[in-house]
Structure formats: structure tokens, C-alpha cells
MIKE-723945 format. One record per residue (C-alpha): residue number from 1; residue in three letters; z, y negated, x negated. Coordinates in steps of 0.02 Angstrom, whole numbers, always signed. Example, Ala and Ser with C-alpha at 12.3 -4.5 7.8 and 13.67 -1.06 7.14 Angstrom:
residues 2
1_ALA_+390_+225_-615
2_SER_+357_+53_-684
This chain:
residues 575
1_UNK_-1053_-269_-475
2_UNK_-909_-263_-600
3_UNK_-780_-307_-466
4_UNK_-852_-169_-357
5_UNK_-835_-43_-496
6_UNK_-651_-93_-526
7_UNK_-618_-75_-340
8_UNK_-692_+101_-341
9_UNK_-591_+150_-496
10_UNK_-425_+86_-419
11_UNK_-469_+172_-255
12_UNK_-497_+336_-348
13_UNK_-325_+317_-425
14_UNK_-251_+307_-250
15_UNK_-357_+447_-171
16_UNK_-320_+561_-317
17_UNK_-138_+561_-257
18_UNK_-188_+657_-101
19_UNK_-236_+808_-209
20_UNK_-114_+797_-357
21_UNK_-7_+953_-355
22_UNK_-77_+987_-184
23_UNK_-239_+1082_-219
24_UNK_-183_+1252_-160
25_UNK_-126_+1181_+8
26_UNK_-290_+1093_+22
27_UNK_-394_+1251_-23
28_UNK_-288_+1350_+105
29_UNK_-322_+1218_+240
30_UNK_-509_+1214_+201
31_UNK_-511_+1404_+209
32_UNK_-428_+1401_+382
33_UNK_-557_+1276_+440
34_UNK_-705_+1381_+373
35_UNK_-635_+1539_+450
36_UNK_-607_+1447_+617
37_UNK_-789_+1391_+616
38_UNK_-853_+1567_+583
39_UNK_-739_+1639_+716
40_UNK_-808_+1522_+846
41_UNK_-986_+1571_+800
42_UNK_-942_+1757_+807
43_UNK_-869_+1726_+977
44_UNK_-1031_+1647_+1040
45_UNK_-1129_+1799_+973
46_UNK_-1007_+1914_+1059
47_UNK_-1024_+1822_+1222
48_UNK_-1215_+1843_+1219
49_UNK_-1194_+2030_+1184
50_UNK_-1074_+2055_+1327
51_UNK_-1180_+1959_+1453
52_UNK_-1341_+2047_+1404
53_UNK_-1256_+2217_+1404
54_UNK_-1181_+2182_+1577
55_UNK_-1345_+2123_+1646
56_UNK_-1432_+2285_+1591
57_UNK_-1523_+2224_+1435
58_UNK_-1513_+2347_+1290
59_UNK_-1387_+2284_+1165
60_UNK_-1327_+2337_+994
61_UNK_-1157_+2394_+1053
62_UNK_-1074_+2470_+1205
63_UNK_-948_+2376_+1311
64_UNK_-811_+2480_+1232
65_UNK_-871_+2436_+1062
66_UNK_-885_+2254_+1108
67_UNK_-707_+2261_+1173
68_UNK_-648_+2330_+1009
69_UNK_-742_+2192_+911
70_UNK_-658_+2065_+1026
71_UNK_-491_+2133_+982
72_UNK_-527_+2120_+803
73_UNK_-588_+1940_+818
74_UNK_-432_+1889_+923
75_UNK_-323_+1961_+782
76_UNK_-412_+1866_+652
77_UNK_-404_+1704_+750
78_UNK_-217_+1724_+759
79_UNK_-201_+1754_+573
80_UNK_-314_+1602_+535
81_UNK_-204_+1498_+652
82_UNK_-48_+1548_+557
83_UNK_-132_+1500_+396
84_UNK_-183_+1331_+473
85_UNK_-4_+1308_+541
86_UNK_+65_+1309_+366
87_UNK_-75_+1241_+259
88_UNK_-136_+1082_+349
89_UNK_+36_+1003_+386
90_UNK_+98_+1046_+208
91_UNK_-61_+967_+135
92_UNK_-48_+808_+235
93_UNK_+143_+793_+207
94_UNK_+122_+807_+13
95_UNK_-35_+694_+18
96_UNK_+49_+549_+109
97_UNK_+213_+568_+13
98_UNK_+123_+558_-156
99_UNK_+8_+417_-96
100_UNK_+156_+312_-44
101_UNK_+261_+360_-197
102_UNK_+116_+311_-309
103_UNK_+93_+141_-217
104_UNK_+279_+102_-234
105_UNK_+279_+151_-421
106_UNK_+132_+39_-452
107_UNK_+212_-104_-354
108_UNK_+366_-85_-469
109_UNK_+257_-130_-617
110_UNK_+219_-301_-547
111_UNK_+282_-463_-624
112_UNK_+468_-494_-597
113_UNK_+438_-640_-481
114_UNK_+282_-565_-399
115_UNK_+353_-544_-223
116_UNK_+427_-720_-215
117_UNK_+249_-788_-224
118_UNK_+162_-656_-119
119_UNK_+156_-603_+65
120_UNK_+263_-451_+65
121_UNK_+201_-411_+237
122_UNK_+44_-341_+154
123_UNK_+150_-200_+75
124_UNK_+253_-164_+230
125_UNK_+99_-146_+340
126_UNK_+11_-44_+200
127_UNK_+158_+81_+188
128_UNK_+186_+94_+376
129_UNK_+44_+56_+501
130_UNK_-98_+74_+376
131_UNK_-27_+239_+303
132_UNK_-13_+308_+479
133_UNK_-193_+261_+509
134_UNK_-251_+340_+346
135_UNK_-153_+496_+386
136_UNK_-218_+519_+567
137_UNK_-397_+451_+553
138_UNK_-443_+510_+378
139_UNK_-341_+650_+302
140_UNK_-313_+749_+462
141_UNK_-503_+732_+497
142_UNK_-559_+810_+332
143_UNK_-532_+984_+401
144_UNK_-613_+937_+571
145_UNK_-765_+874_+472
146_UNK_-780_+1037_+372
147_UNK_-760_+1148_+525
148_UNK_-887_+1049_+634
149_UNK_-1017_+1040_+496
150_UNK_-1009_+1225_+465
151_UNK_-1017_+1259_+655
152_UNK_-1166_+1143_+663
153_UNK_-1259_+1235_+522
154_UNK_-1208_+1407_+591
155_UNK_-1252_+1364_+773
156_UNK_-1429_+1313_+716
157_UNK_-1451_+1468_+616
158_UNK_-1404_+1576_+770
159_UNK_-1513_+1472_+881
160_UNK_-1664_+1502_+764
161_UNK_-1623_+1684_+762
162_UNK_-1624_+1693_+956
163_UNK_-1769_+1576_+993
164_UNK_-1858_+1462_+866
165_UNK_-1950_+1378_+1011
166_UNK_-1795_+1342_+1115
167_UNK_-1712_+1283_+956
168_UNK_-1851_+1157_+924
169_UNK_-1822_+1091_+1100
170_UNK_-1638_+1080_+1064
171_UNK_-1668_+989_+900
172_UNK_-1778_+856_+987
173_UNK_-1655_+829_+1126
174_UNK_-1516_+808_+998
175_UNK_-1588_+646_+935
176_UNK_-1519_+555_+1085
177_UNK_-1332_+581_+1037
178_UNK_-1377_+561_+849
179_UNK_-1450_+387_+879
180_UNK_-1314_+338_+998
181_UNK_-1174_+389_+871
182_UNK_-1255_+308_+721
183_UNK_-1282_+143_+816
184_UNK_-1098_+130_+873
185_UNK_-998_+218_+738
186_UNK_-987_+94_+597
187_UNK_-907_-36_+705
188_UNK_-737_+57_+689
189_UNK_-717_+13_+501
190_UNK_-716_-172_+536
191_UNK_-605_-160_+684
192_UNK_-481_-46_+586
193_UNK_-469_-185_+451
194_UNK_-443_-315_+590
195_UNK_-302_-211_+662
196_UNK_-225_-198_+485
197_UNK_-235_-391_+457
198_UNK_-160_-429_+631
199_UNK_-15_-306_+601
200_UNK_+16_-381_+428
201_UNK_+25_-554_+505
202_UNK_+137_-499_+646
203_UNK_+257_-408_+527
204_UNK_+268_-568_+423
205_UNK_+307_-668_+576
206_UNK_+450_-555_+624
207_UNK_+521_-561_+447
208_UNK_+519_-755_+452
209_UNK_+603_-757_+622
210_UNK_+741_-640_+577
211_UNK_+772_-726_+406
212_UNK_+777_-896_+491
213_UNK_+870_-841_+646
214_UNK_+1017_-962_+612
215_UNK_+900_-1108_+596
216_UNK_+813_-1057_+758
217_UNK_+979_-1052_+848
218_UNK_+1044_-1209_+778
219_UNK_+888_-1308_+827
220_UNK_+882_-1223_+998
221_UNK_+702_-1171_+962
222_UNK_+712_-997_+1041
223_UNK_+584_-1032_+1177
224_UNK_+457_-1106_+1053
225_UNK_+483_-962_+932
226_UNK_+465_-835_+1072
227_UNK_+297_-915_+1115
228_UNK_+242_-891_+932
229_UNK_+302_-707_+934
230_UNK_+211_-678_+1100
231_UNK_+52_-751_+1030
232_UNK_+62_-646_+871
233_UNK_+109_-493_+970
234_UNK_-39_-521_+1089
235_UNK_-162_-539_+944
236_UNK_-103_-378_+864
237_UNK_-115_-278_+1026
238_UNK_-281_-361_+1073
239_UNK_-354_-298_+903
240_UNK_-292_-124_+943
241_UNK_-369_-135_+1117
242_UNK_-539_-181_+1045
243_UNK_-530_-35_+926
244_UNK_-482_+83_+1069
245_UNK_-631_+18_+1177
246_UNK_-752_+43_+1035
247_UNK_-689_+226_+1019
248_UNK_-708_+245_+1206
249_UNK_-883_+178_+1201
250_UNK_-933_+295_+1059
251_UNK_-859_+442_+1148
252_UNK_-937_+397_+1313
253_UNK_-1114_+371_+1237
254_UNK_-1093_+535_+1144
255_UNK_-1038_+627_+1297
256_UNK_-1178_+562_+1410
257_UNK_-1312_+593_+1277
258_UNK_-1235_+767_+1246
259_UNK_-1244_+810_+1428
260_UNK_-1424_+759_+1435
261_UNK_-1464_+864_+1283
262_UNK_-1359_+1013_+1339
263_UNK_-1431_+1022_+1516
264_UNK_-1607_+994_+1450
265_UNK_-1589_+1145_+1341
266_UNK_-1508_+1244_+1484
267_UNK_-1648_+1206_+1605
268_UNK_-1786_+1236_+1481
269_UNK_-1703_+1402_+1427
270_UNK_-1684_+1456_+1613
271_UNK_-1872_+1422_+1632
272_UNK_-1913_+1531_+1482
273_UNK_-1799_+1670_+1545
274_UNK_-1875_+1666_+1723
275_UNK_-2051_+1661_+1642
276_UNK_-2012_+1815_+1536
277_UNK_-2043_+1722_+1373
278_UNK_-1923_+1832_+1267
279_UNK_-1764_+1741_+1314
280_UNK_-1625_+1835_+1404
281_UNK_-1485_+1765_+1517
282_UNK_-1360_+1797_+1380
283_UNK_-1469_+1693_+1256
284_UNK_-1484_+1550_+1381
285_UNK_-1293_+1544_+1408
286_UNK_-1256_+1563_+1229
287_UNK_-1377_+1424_+1184
288_UNK_-1274_+1303_+1298
289_UNK_-1120_+1363_+1203
290_UNK_-1202_+1338_+1036
291_UNK_-1268_+1164_+1090
292_UNK_-1083_+1115_+1101
293_UNK_-1063_+1158_+914
294_UNK_-1219_+1055_+880
295_UNK_-1178_+905_+988
296_UNK_-993_+891_+946
297_UNK_-1024_+856_+761
298_UNK_-1162_+735_+809
299_UNK_-1037_+641_+910
300_UNK_-888_+660_+796
301_UNK_-955_+648_+618
302_UNK_-1013_+462_+630
303_UNK_-840_+424_+699
304_UNK_-752_+519_+565
305_UNK_-860_+440_+430
306_UNK_-824_+270_+504
307_UNK_-638_+307_+500
308_UNK_-659_+360_+320
309_UNK_-737_+193_+279
310_UNK_-593_+110_+374
311_UNK_-467_+207_+269
312_UNK_-553_+159_+110
313_UNK_-543_-25_+165
314_UNK_-355_-5_+194
315_UNK_-335_+81_+25
316_UNK_-437_-52_-64
317_UNK_-328_-187_+19
318_UNK_-169_-111_-47
319_UNK_-244_-75_-212
320_UNK_-299_-254_-237
321_UNK_-126_-316_-193
322_UNK_-39_-191_-306
323_UNK_-147_-229_-457
324_UNK_-120_-416_-449
325_UNK_+23_-505_-543
326_UNK_+55_-358_-663
327_UNK_+124_-409_-831
328_UNK_+15_-341_-977
329_UNK_+89_-205_-1079
330_UNK_+158_-250_-1252
331_UNK_+250_-184_-1398
332_UNK_+421_-94_-1391
333_UNK_+563_-184_-1483
334_UNK_+743_-144_-1511
335_UNK_+863_-205_-1373
336_UNK_+957_-323_-1489
337_UNK_+960_-507_-1521
338_UNK_+1007_-552_-1699
339_UNK_+960_-734_-1721
340_UNK_+923_-795_-1546
341_UNK_+786_-865_-1433
342_UNK_+682_-1004_-1498
343_UNK_+559_-1109_-1396
344_UNK_+430_-1199_-1491
345_UNK_+326_-1343_-1408
346_UNK_+343_-1249_-1241
347_UNK_+237_-1327_-1100
348_UNK_+197_-1258_-931
349_UNK_+113_-1311_-766
350_UNK_+92_-1219_-601
351_UNK_-54_-1341_-560
352_UNK_-170_-1417_-679
353_UNK_-122_-1594_-740
354_UNK_+54_-1575_-656
355_UNK_+170_-1527_-800
356_UNK_+334_-1444_-757
357_UNK_+391_-1421_-942
358_UNK_+327_-1532_-1084
359_UNK_+352_-1495_-1268
360_UNK_+518_-1404_-1257
361_UNK_+597_-1362_-1426
362_UNK_+765_-1267_-1411
363_UNK_+854_-1135_-1510
364_UNK_+976_-1027_-1411
365_UNK_+1083_-945_-1544
366_UNK_+1135_-768_-1511
367_UNK_+1311_-745_-1435
368_UNK_+1331_-926_-1383
369_UNK_+1341_-1011_-1211
370_UNK_+1223_-1145_-1148
371_UNK_+1227_-1254_-994
372_UNK_+1063_-1320_-927
373_UNK_+1086_-1469_-814
374_UNK_+975_-1609_-740
375_UNK_+903_-1667_-578
376_UNK_+808_-1565_-451
377_UNK_+630_-1529_-508
378_UNK_+668_-1556_-692
379_UNK_+607_-1386_-744
380_UNK_+780_-1292_-765
381_UNK_+737_-1139_-655
382_UNK_+557_-1130_-719
383_UNK_+624_-1112_-893
384_UNK_+728_-963_-843
385_UNK_+583_-883_-753
386_UNK_+476_-902_-911
387_UNK_+616_-817_-1009
388_UNK_+607_-674_-889
389_UNK_+424_-650_-923
390_UNK_+365_-714_-750
391_UNK_+215_-802_-821
392_UNK_+110_-788_-980
393_UNK_+3_-941_-958
394_UNK_+122_-1061_-1046
395_UNK_+82_-1162_-1203
396_UNK_+182_-1147_-1363
397_UNK_+295_-1004_-1405
398_UNK_+445_-910_-1340
399_UNK_+521_-807_-1482
400_UNK_+652_-676_-1464
401_UNK_+705_-663_-1644
402_UNK_+529_-656_-1721
403_UNK_+437_-574_-1574
404_UNK_+333_-680_-1455
405_UNK_+384_-646_-1274
406_UNK_+201_-625_-1219
407_UNK_+185_-476_-1342
408_UNK_+339_-385_-1284
409_UNK_+332_-242_-1160
410_UNK_+416_-273_-993
411_UNK_+535_-127_-1018
412_UNK_+591_-194_-1188
413_UNK_+610_-371_-1123
414_UNK_+724_-315_-981
415_UNK_+829_-218_-1106
416_UNK_+866_-387_-1188
417_UNK_+868_-511_-1044
418_UNK_+951_-496_-869
419_UNK_+977_-627_-737
420_UNK_+1101_-680_-610
421_UNK_+1024_-779_-472
422_UNK_+1084_-883_-327
423_UNK_+1027_-761_-191
424_UNK_+1099_-596_-237
425_UNK_+1015_-442_-153
426_UNK_+1139_-312_-103
427_UNK_+1079_-139_-44
428_UNK_+1155_-65_+113
429_UNK_+1260_+57_+8
430_UNK_+1429_+68_-84
431_UNK_+1496_-62_-205
432_UNK_+1478_+64_-343
433_UNK_+1295_+96_-300
434_UNK_+1259_-90_-301
435_UNK_+1339_-114_-469
436_UNK_+1259_+33_-548
437_UNK_+1093_+13_-459
438_UNK_+1101_+202_-421
439_UNK_+1101_+248_-606
440_UNK_+1235_+346_-701
441_UNK_+1362_+266_-810
442_UNK_+1529_+327_-878
443_UNK_+1687_+279_-788
444_UNK_+1740_+176_-941
445_UNK_+1579_+77_-937
446_UNK_+1596_+44_-751
447_UNK_+1782_-9_-771
448_UNK_+1739_-133_-907
449_UNK_+1603_-215_-808
450_UNK_+1714_-225_-654
451_UNK_+1855_-305_-752
452_UNK_+1749_-428_-849
453_UNK_+1660_-485_-689
454_UNK_+1824_-517_-596
455_UNK_+1787_-377_-467
456_UNK_+1942_-278_-510
457_UNK_+2059_-350_-372
458_UNK_+1922_-318_-240
459_UNK_+1894_-138_-303
460_UNK_+2079_-106_-302
461_UNK_+2095_-162_-121
462_UNK_+1937_-79_-49
463_UNK_+1881_+52_-169
464_UNK_+1715_+89_-255
465_UNK_+1653_+175_-99
466_UNK_+1664_+22_+10
467_UNK_+1509_-2_+115
468_UNK_+1424_-175_+80
469_UNK_+1322_-181_+236
470_UNK_+1141_-235_+255
471_UNK_+1104_-365_+123
472_UNK_+1288_-374_+83
473_UNK_+1348_-428_+256
474_UNK_+1519_-347_+222
475_UNK_+1544_-461_+66
476_UNK_+1584_-640_+34
477_UNK_+1470_-744_-73
478_UNK_+1587_-739_-217
479_UNK_+1599_-550_-211
480_UNK_+1403_-534_-206
481_UNK_+1394_-643_-360
482_UNK_+1524_-543_-453
483_UNK_+1424_-387_-416
484_UNK_+1273_-471_-485
485_UNK_+1370_-512_-644
486_UNK_+1439_-337_-655
487_UNK_+1263_-264_-646
488_UNK_+1214_-370_-800
489_UNK_+1371_-327_-895
490_UNK_+1346_-137_-857
491_UNK_+1169_-144_-925
492_UNK_+1235_-225_-1086
493_UNK_+1087_-339_-1118
494_UNK_+1115_-462_-1257
495_UNK_+1060_-609_-1150
496_UNK_+1119_-661_-976
497_UNK_+1021_-793_-883
498_UNK_+1116_-874_-735
499_UNK_+1012_-975_-612
500_UNK_+1120_-1086_-493
501_UNK_+1224_-933_-457
502_UNK_+1368_-1037_-384
503_UNK_+1265_-1157_-281
504_UNK_+1310_-1080_-111
505_UNK_+1494_-1045_-156
506_UNK_+1647_-1155_-113
507_UNK_+1720_-1249_-262
508_UNK_+1866_-1125_-298
509_UNK_+1758_-969_-294
510_UNK_+1619_-1058_-392
511_UNK_+1743_-1104_-528
512_UNK_+1809_-925_-536
513_UNK_+1636_-850_-552
514_UNK_+1581_-978_-682
515_UNK_+1739_-947_-781
516_UNK_+1706_-758_-776
517_UNK_+1538_-790_-859
518_UNK_+1600_-903_-990
519_UNK_+1739_-780_-1035
520_UNK_+1615_-646_-1082
521_UNK_+1609_-629_-1272
522_UNK_+1463_-566_-1379
523_UNK_+1326_-610_-1255
524_UNK_+1205_-752_-1256
525_UNK_+1228_-847_-1090
526_UNK_+1103_-978_-1027
527_UNK_+1168_-1051_-863
528_UNK_+1072_-1172_-753
529_UNK_+1205_-1264_-646
530_UNK_+1220_-1413_-535
531_UNK_+1408_-1411_-541
532_UNK_+1471_-1533_-670
533_UNK_+1657_-1489_-686
534_UNK_+1736_-1546_-847
535_UNK_+1848_-1394_-876
536_UNK_+1692_-1282_-872
537_UNK_+1574_-1394_-965
538_UNK_+1695_-1404_-1110
539_UNK_+1683_-1214_-1134
540_UNK_+1499_-1212_-1165
541_UNK_+1440_-1213_-1348
542_UNK_+1301_-1333_-1300
543_UNK_+1236_-1430_-1150
544_UNK_+1054_-1462_-1128
545_UNK_+1006_-1604_-1011
546_UNK_+836_-1591_-932
547_UNK_+737_-1740_-861
548_UNK_+554_-1734_-800
549_UNK_+519_-1572_-889
550_UNK_+590_-1630_-1059
551_UNK_+756_-1602_-1149
552_UNK_+828_-1779_-1131
553_UNK_+993_-1742_-1224
554_UNK_+1081_-1602_-1308
555_UNK_+1260_-1576_-1372
556_UNK_+1435_-1527_-1326
557_UNK_+1525_-1609_-1177
558_UNK_+1625_-1727_-1289
559_UNK_+1466_-1778_-1389
560_UNK_+1366_-1815_-1232
561_UNK_+1504_-1911_-1149
562_UNK_+1532_-2015_-1304
563_UNK_+1344_-2061_-1313
564_UNK_+1356_-2132_-1132
565_UNK_+1176_-2099_-1090
566_UNK_+1086_-1995_-956
567_UNK_+1211_-1855_-952
568_UNK_+1360_-1979_-943
569_UNK_+1274_-2054_-789
570_UNK_+1247_-1879_-711
571_UNK_+1427_-1827_-738
572_UNK_+1502_-1992_-678
573_UNK_+1403_-1995_-517
574_UNK_+1452_-1814_-479
575_UNK_+1636_-1848_-487
């Protein structure tokens, strides 16, 4: 029950976005739907009046008066159409823009490493295919629902006015389409969810194939991968096909049941008219018209409500994904590091009884540089991830000066700590935009970051407006890494974490990038590296040697080499 309540609360947060700063457009669109329904009912009444007047039955108005009324109605319909033309698209545009903006804003609150451990296809599908489904099958149908329900109520009122007995017959015959619609309508919700799941899986497959294209080519696995693609494509389209078939079945059953009800009323009305039971030809014909207004909602409303359920299922799916892996809010602290970062008895495991870090005690003094070395799987990168606030389920303490990391707000933490990683993401924009991350900085601040990161020669040759290409396709590995360093420098955080930033670079470029990092003064630098080059290692204030999740050794390069223990072996083997 509690889980359901949380789901409803989160859903409301999303659905509220449809109407935020959008109420007047919604009211105008609803007004247009109401006036359209009333207009249709008035047209039906006018049709009865014209037919009865033409057939010689005494009416309320003359033909000339009826013609004038028709002119007024047509003018009103045109004005209502203009209102609908502006209001409905405007409401839907704002609703979907705010819905997707809110979803992305909530996604940005997730844990810093959230999307490395999640299936990002959920979000891509939710903001593309699912959003289109919500727009077309839910939002756009709100006004249809209002219009048809009003027409349903108005049609029954008019029918009662014309002939209560014939209305009773119509009411009894209407049970056929009602039963047919109710029995079939709810299937759409499940099938809409299935379509979303298949699309999500298909998008994930495409991402994997494009990301691993070089591997596919080098292993000559194009034919096998194509078979996987075709299978996923077929499953996605098959789910859509099943949904369309269900819609067709619902529409067909509703149509057949509607025809039976409509002709039943028509035949019975004709009998009453011929028998002189107080029913005129105009009333019989208008009853057929009004039956449309009764039967259409009976056929459509269950489908619309089923689509609403389906839309809620899609919203709940996005909401559940968005509200997972969110770092808890904490206290705001000043963006300075006076003493340093202290780890006290730090232990961490991804899986129970499989420790990755065990009893780590380290003090990273402010303004100094530290190299973290060790074999693969020794816990080096995990340590940096914890320092970036990726997890809070560690044992022991991580203190930034005197503040425990778990108690610090994310915004404050990222004002203190920034990271340079091996895989640098570069936007398809200019070099300047990628350094500044689309934020405003002074020219002096930008120049300092460019110079300190070693990007100055590149900028001098190609300029700040050089287009980097999709994911940095127009840059070398070293240039991408220097952009990443410049980003950190421009932000001016007291701490820079560097995680295997030079692993994919050639030796000369790797040395230059590492040297740029070590030449930065006044910043605490914690560098995870697998490159053991003496000239660089001698520049670090301290080297920490990890082994099996523990700090095996610590000291300067000279001290560690003199001890001739684990680090000495690592360094010797690497040469």
C-alpha cells in the first residue's frame, strides 16, 4: 500500500507539469470542446425543426427564421474552431515541454554514477516514444472526452424531451456497445506497456551496436549482429501490431454494436411515426443523429480511459526510474578545503562478503598531489567514485575538513571536488562551449584554464569556435583530455580527481597531460594511474600503493624504491 501511495504521489508530480503555467490554455481548450458539443446538439435540434417544417408539421419557427438561426450557428462554429485552433495545440505544446523538462531536471538530480549502472534506454524511450504516446493517446484525448460526454448527456436530454418511450428503447439497445467496449477496452493498457518495453529494449540494442561498431567489424560479426537487430526490430513491431489489432477489434465491435442499436431505434421510431404515436419524421431522423452522440462516447470512452491507464503506466515507469539512485540532500558548506580529505577505517563492498576496500586510513593534505597505483581490481577507481559521492553505503568516514561526505549536499560537494576520467564526453559544439560547459566565465578565467591545461597551442591554431564533432570526433585523445582538465580548472574546485585519464593515450601525449596536471599549484590532486614513469612519480608528494583493497605501502618515490617491497616490484616489472 505504501509503495502504491508513493507511486501516486510521484505520478502527480509529473502530471502536474501538464497544467503548470498552462491553466488558461487548458480552460480555453475545454471551453472550445464544451461549445463544440453544444453546437452539435443545436444543429441536431435545428435539423428536426427544418424536416418537420418542410413536411408540413407546425414548428416553432418559419423556414426563413430557421435559415437565420443556421447562419448564427455556423458563425459560432467558426469562432469556436478559431479558439480551438489556438488553445488546444498551445496547451499540448506547453504540457509536453514542461513534462519533459521536469523529467530531465529530475534526472539531473540522480547520483553522479547513476547512468553507468542503469539502462539509459529507459530514459531515451520515455522521452521519445513514450512521450509521443502520452501526447497523442492521453493529452489530446482529454478534450475529446469532455466533448463526447457532454454530447452524450445533451443527446439523452433532447431524446427524453422528444420521446421518453423511444429514449427508453434507445437506452436498452445501447447496452450492447457498452458491454462490448468495457470487455475489450482495458486490454490497451497492458499492450501499451508492452510496446514501451519492446521499444526500450530495441533502443538499447541500437546503442550497443553503434557503440561497439568497431568490434563488430573487426570480428566480422555483421551478419550475426544483423540477425539480433532484425529479431529486436521484429519484436518491437509485433508489439505495435498487437496493439493496433486490439484497437481495431474494439472499434469494430463498437461499430457493429452501434449499428444494431442505431437501426433498432430507427426502425422502432419509424413504427411509432407510422402508427401516429406522437413521433414525427423529424424526430425519428434526429433520434438517429442523437444516437450517434450516444454511441460514439460508449465506443470511445472505454478506449480513452484505457489509454489514460496506459499513459499513467508509462509515467509511473519513468517516475520510478527517475526517483532511483538519487543522492540524499545534505548541508551546504563553503567551497574550500583547508586541512584536506581524511579517510577513517573506510570499507566498501558492491556485494555482501566481497570487500573492495578494507579499512582504508588516508589523509590527503590540501594542496598536495597524490598518485594511487596498484593492480587491476585493487579498489583504486572505487575510491575515487566514493570521493565523488557515488555511494553512501560505505563503512567508516570520509571527512572533507570536518564534514562527513554523506552529510554534504551534492551541490556543495561538486563545488569542492571535480573529476577527470579516462572517457571524456565531448558535446557536438565548440571547444569553448565544451570547456565552459555552456556557462559564462570571464575571458581571463578562460585563458588561465586554457594555458594551465596545455590547450593554448591548439586554441591558437584552430580557435575557440572550432567544432569538436559528435563525441569529440574532431579531436585527438590528448585534446579531449586537456579539455576535461580545463573544465576542472575553470570551475576552480579545490580538489581534482583523475581516474586513469591517460590510459588510452600514447606515451608522449600521456606524459604531457600528466605533467600538466602535476604543474597545477594550489589544488589537491588525487591521481589513479597505471603508468609508472619515474620522472612523473618523483613529482608526486606521496604515492599510495593499493593491493586487494588495502593500502599496502605509502611514501615518496624515493622512499618506496628504497624499501624494495611491493611498489618496487610493480615499478620494476613495468619498465
